[in-house]
N, C-alpha and C positions, 0 to 999 in steps of 0.2 A: 244871401249863406239859408237861411233858415226856408223852408217852407209851412210852418205850421201857424203862420198867421194867429200868432199867439205873443202877448206882452209879455211872459212867462223869459222866455228865450231874453230879451232885455235887463229883468230883472236880473236873471243868473248870469250875465253877464257883468252886471252891476254890484254883483255879490261877488265876485272873479276878482274883479277892479278893488274893489274894497279891501280883499282877503291881502294880496300883494301889498296894499295899502300900509294893510297892519305888520307886514312884513320888513318895507321899507322903515319906518316909524320905529320899530325894535333894533332895528342894526343901528339907526341913527343914534337910536338912547345907548345901547350899548358901546357906538363907537366913542359919544362921550364919555360915558362913564368908563372905559379907558382910558383913554386918553389924561380924565382928571384923577385917575391910579396914583400917578406917578407923585402930582402933588399929596395927594393923601398920604402917600410912603413917606415924602420929606415931613411930612407934620407931623406923623406917628413918630417916627424915629430920632427926630431932634437932631437928624445930620441931615446935609446934602446929599442927594441921591448922585450916582454918578449920571455920565452925560450918554451913555452907552444904556442905563436905565430908561432916564428920560425920552431918550431918542425913539427907543423899541415902543414904549405905552405911547408916544407923539404918534407914531407913524402908524402905529395900528389902529387908532383910535380914529384918524384922518381915513386911512383904506378903509374901515367898515363905515362909516361916513360917507364916504364918496361911492361904495359900493349899495348903500341906502338911497343914495341920491339917484343910482343909476336903476335900480329897480325901480321906483317911483317913476322914473320920466320913461322905461319902455313899457312899465303895463301902463299909463298914461296910453300910448302909441300903439299898444297893441289892442285895448279898449277902444281906439276910434276905430281902430281897422274894425273892426268887429261891429261897429253903429254903422259901418259907410254900408256893411250887406244887410241892413236889415231893412224891410219893407215898413213903408208906412203905418201898418194894420198893426207892426207888433212895438210901435214907440207912441206910446199917449197921447193925446191930445194937450201939450201946456208942459210937458215934462221936460224938465231942464237936464239935459244928456250930458251937456261938459261941464257940468258943479265937479264930477269928481275926477276929471282931467284937469283941468284949472289947481284943484287942489294938490295931485300931486306934483305939478309942475311947480305950485308954491310951494309943497316941502324938501322939494328938490333945489329949491334956490336958498333956502336956507340951510339946509345941511353941506350945501356948496357955501356958503355965505361963513357959517361956524368953522368946517373945516377952512379955508383961508386965515382965519382971524388965530386959529391957532398954530398953523406954521409961522405966521408972521408975529407972534408972541412969544415965537419958541424962542 
């Protein structure tokens, strides 16, 4: 893709991957908070919340967790596609280019695991 033969191209792509990674983590964290908000409301009010209220916070939280997992996977695949287009001059010798990709896949797996746990425990 690039004809610069400059390692800064790789580092710019990696910064983009990390920005998407932060976005995925934020979505996952927000999904966790939203899902647990129903439990918080029940504890504060000292009365059971309705199934509709619990269901809304549950499914909104699960959707946000899944969205975060999707962002992590798509950004990892996009970064891998960019890496394939780079020349050998643009990747420093001995540089681990797959670390960010694997971290994104692990984050997606954790988010999916939490989402499944929330649905099963509901």
